[in-house]
VOPAGU-2260 file (C-alpha; in pm, 1 decimal, decimal comma):
REM VOPAGU-2260
SITE   aa  ch    i         X         Y         Z
SITE  MET   A    0    -124,9    1621,8     231,7
SITE  LYS   A    1     254,3    1529,1     291,6
SITE  ARG   A    2     359,8    1242,4      11,4
SITE  ALA   A    3     549,4     984,0     134,6
SITE  ALA   A    4     876,4     881,5      29,3
SITE  TRP   A    5     929,5     620,0    -249,9
SITE  LYS   A    6     902,2     237,3    -141,0
SITE  PRO   A    7     877,2     -84,3    -327,5
SITE  ALA   A    8     547,2    -210,3    -427,3
SITE  ALA   A    9     553,6    -487,8    -180,6
SITE  GLU   A   10     612,5    -238,9     125,9
SITE  ARG   A   11     365,4      18,6      -1,4
SITE  ARG   A   12     110,4    -292,3     -22,8
SITE  ASN   A   13     206,6    -364,5     318,6
SITE  ASP   A   14     138,6     -18,9     454,4
SITE  LEU   A   15    -203,7     -31,2     287,5
SITE  LEU   A   16    -310,7    -364,1     442,3
SITE  ARG   A   17    -199,2    -264,5     783,0
SITE  THR   A   18    -401,7      55,8     752,7
SITE  HIS   A   19    -716,2    -103,0     616,5
SITE  ARG   A   20    -698,8    -315,1     903,2
SITE  ALA   A   21    -638,8     -23,5    1165,7
SITE  TRP   A   22    -918,9     157,9    1015,5
SITE  ILE   A   23   -1165,6    -114,8    1036,4
SITE  ALA   A   24   -1059,0    -171,7    1415,4
SITE  GLU   A   25   -1084,4     209,7    1499,0
SITE  TYR   A   26   -1369,0     298,3    1290,1
SITE  GLY   A   27   -1583,4      -3,0    1223,3
SITE  GLU   A   28   -1613,4      38,8     877,3
SITE  GLU   A   29   -1410,2       6,5     590,1
SITE  PRO   A   30   -1225,1     321,1     436,2
SITE  SER   A   31   -1249,5     495,1     105,2
SITE  VAL   A   32    -984,7     506,6    -137,7
SITE  ARG   A   33    -914,4     879,1     -57,9
SITE  GLU   A   34    -896,2     782,3     311,2
SITE  LEU   A   35    -668,4     520,0     292,7
SITE  ALA   A   36    -446,9     685,7      50,0
SITE  GLY   A   37    -449,9     989,0     281,6
SITE  ALA   A   38    -345,6     777,7     570,0
SITE  VAL   A   39     -67,9     586,2     386,3
SITE  GLY   A   40      70,0     923,2     215,4
SITE  ILE   A   41     -12,2     853,7    -133,8
SITE  SER   A   42    -255,3    1003,5    -437,3
SITE  PRO   A   43    -568,7     803,2    -438,3
SITE  SER   A   44    -482,5     659,2    -827,2
SITE  THR   A   45    -172,2     520,7    -667,4
SITE  ALA   A   46    -379,7     374,3    -396,2
SITE  SER   A   47    -641,2     228,3    -636,5
SITE  LEU   A   48    -362,6      68,1    -860,4
SITE  HIS   A   49    -204,9    -106,4    -567,0
SITE  LEU   A   50    -544,6    -216,5    -459,5
SITE  THR   A   51    -624,4    -362,0    -794,3
SITE  ARG   A   52    -300,4    -529,2    -790,5
SITE  MET   A   53    -334,5    -670,2    -442,7
SITE  ARG   A   54    -670,1    -803,7    -539,7
SITE  GLU   A   55    -530,0    -968,6    -867,6
SITE  ASP   A   56    -319,4   -1159,3    -605,9
SITE  GLY   A   57    -590,1   -1273,4    -419,3
SITE  ILE   A   58    -592,5   -1038,6    -157,1
SITE  ASP   A   59    -938,5    -862,0    -124,8
SITE  ILE   A   60    -937,3    -506,4      33,3
SITE  GLY   A   61   -1272,4    -359,5      16,2
SITE  THR   A   62   -1322,1     -25,5      26,5
SITE  ARG   A   63   -1632,6     207,4      69,1
SITE  GLY   A   64   -1744,3     431,5    -194,5
SITE  VAL   A   65   -2004,6     565,8    -442,9
SITE  ARG   A   66   -2098,3     313,6    -689,8
SITE  SER   A   67   -2010,8     370,9   -1049,4
SITE  ARG   A   68   -2338,1     468,3   -1273,1
SITE  ARG   A   69   -2216,4     261,9   -1563,9
SITE  CYS   A   70   -2357,3     -30,9   -1699,4
SITE  PRO   A   71   -2153,0    -326,4   -1538,1
SITE  HIS   A   72   -2203,7    -535,5   -1859,5
SITE  CYS   A   73   -2143,0    -278,3   -2141,8
SITE  GLY   A   74   -1962,6      26,8   -1935,9
SITE  HIS   A   75   -2215,7     270,3   -2061,6
């Protein structure tokens, strides 16, 4: 996967949002974090960070994936 050139965070988040919407329009379901990151050209960890920050700002972007096997209450 070829990495995208550096962009400001706001621009990268706009790319993620546009790609997310286009993915749903094309495939009829939400992308996984890996699929979204690959489509934008960033690493999954960077995409996850941006998605977390977007959710903190009130922009809820859902992704599909495997649920954690950890307890949601204690983390174990």
